[in-house]
C-alpha positions in Angstrom: -0.2 0.0 0.1 1.2 3.5 -0.9 2.4 5.7 1.9 0.7 9.0 1.4 1.2 11.8 3.9 -0.7 15.1 4.0 1.3 18.2 4.8 -1.5 20.5 6.0 -0.9 24.3 6.9 -1.8 27.6 5.9 1.9 28.1 4.3 1.4 31.9 4.0 4.2 32.2 2.9 6.0 28.7 2.3 9.4 29.1 4.4 12.5 27.2 4.3 11.4 25.1 7.4 8.5 23.8 5.4 10.5 22.9 2.6 13.0 21.0 4.9 10.0 19.2 6.4 8.7 17.9 3.0 12.2 17.0 1.5 12.9 15.0 4.8 9.6 13.7 4.8 9.9 12.6 1.2 12.6 9.7 2.3 9.6 8.4 4.3 6.8 8.8 2.5 5.9 7.4 -1.1 4.0 10.7 -1.7 3.7 14.1 -0.1 0.3 16.2 -0.7 1.1 19.9 0.8 -2.5 20.5 1.5 -3.1 24.7 1.9 -6.1 24.8 4.0 -8.8 27.5 4.7 -8.5 28.7 8.5 -11.4 30.8 8.8 -10.0 32.5 11.8 -6.7 33.7 9.3 -6.9 36.6 6.5 -4.1 35.5 3.9 -1.3 37.4 3.4 -0.7 35.9 -0.1 -3.7 34.4 -2.1 -3.9 30.7 -2.1 -3.9 30.2 -6.1 -0.4 32.3 -6.0 0.7 30.3 -3.4 -0.1 27.0 -4.9 1.8 28.2 -8.2 4.8 29.4 -6.6 4.9 26.0 -4.3 4.4 23.5 -7.8 7.2 25.7 -9.5 9.5 24.8 -6.4 8.8 21.1 -6.6 8.3 20.8 -10.4 11.1 18.2 -10.6 9.6 16.2 -8.0 6.7 14.1 -8.8 5.9 12.8 -5.9 5.1 15.9 -4.2 2.0 17.9 -5.1 0.0 20.8 -3.8 -3.6 21.1 -3.3 -6.0 23.6 -1.4 -9.1 22.4 0.4 -11.8 23.6 2.9 -13.0 21.5 5.8 -11.5 19.1 8.0 -7.9 18.1 7.4 -8.7 14.5 8.8 -11.6 14.6 6.3 -9.5 15.5 3.3 -6.8 13.3 4.4 -9.5 10.5 3.9 -10.6 12.0 0.5 -7.0 11.9 -1.0 -6.2 8.3 0.6 -3.6 9.8 3.1 -2.7 7.7 6.0 -0.4 10.2 7.6 -0.1 14.0 8.7 3.2 15.1 8.2 4.0 17.9 10.9 7.2 20.1 11.9 7.8 20.9 15.6 10.2 23.8 16.3 10.0 23.8 20.0 7.7 22.3 22.8 4.9 25.0 22.6 4.4 23.8 18.8 4.5 20.4 20.5 1.8 21.2 23.1 -0.5 22.4 20.0 0.0 19.7 17.6 -0.5 17.1 20.1 -4.0 18.4 20.6 -4.9 18.8 16.9 -3.4 15.2 16.2 -5.6 13.7 19.0 -8.7 15.4 17.4 -7.9 14.3 14.0 -7.4 10.6 15.2 -10.8 10.9 16.6 -12.3 12.1 13.3 -10.4 9.6 11.2 -9.3 6.5 13.3 -6.7 5.4 10.3 -4.9 8.7 10.5 -1.3 8.8 12.0 0.7 12.1 12.6 4.4 12.0 12.2 6.5 14.8 13.7 9.7 16.0 12.5 11.8 18.2 14.4 12.6 21.1 12.4 16.4 21.4 11.8 18.2 24.0 14.3 19.1 26.3 11.8 15.6 26.8 10.8 13.6 26.5 14.4 13.6 30.5 14.5 11.7 31.0 11.3 7.9 31.3 11.3 5.4 32.4 8.8 4.2 35.1 11.0 7.5 36.6 11.4 8.5 36.4 7.9 5.1 38.1 6.9 5.9 41.1 9.2 9.4 41.4 7.9 8.2 41.3 4.5 5.5 44.0 5.0 7.6 46.5 6.3 10.1 46.5 3.6 12.6 43.7 5.2 14.6 41.2 3.3 13.1 38.0 3.7 15.3 36.2 1.0 17.2 33.9 3.7 13.7 32.5 5.3 11.8 31.6 2.0 12.6 29.0 -1.2 11.7 31.6 -3.4 11.0 35.7 -4.0 7.7 36.9 -2.2 5.6 39.3 -4.1 5.5 43.1 -3.3 3.3 43.8 -0.3 0.1 45.3 -1.4 -1.7 46.0 1.6 -2.2 49.0 3.8 
């Protein structure tokens, strides 16, 4: 049976930390679906369609990695795609506490779903999409934190 992992998140923006998790996860799974969820409590910084295009270009030479947007429960989307694993990166113990709670809820919704945690590489542990957005919003250089150039900020 094919080992399919779903790597869910908002990826707003997709960071070098996310890239690291996908690359390392590719050694564990036959296929990884980068799943861009619609978080109703967040307003996106970069539109989903633009994010999908940028990530697809990044993995254009890796046929085992795909990108899809979804709405609804992650555990249900995993069932729809045939994914039996959720891939998650952990930067610190705070991430673990948060992710552990979500993993338990996902398993309640989808009993066959296992969450696999990868510890973030130390050089990337300080990177978060939130910090990158703030630096970028105010004109700072984020090139060291993201695997592709971000579009200019057009907000107010």
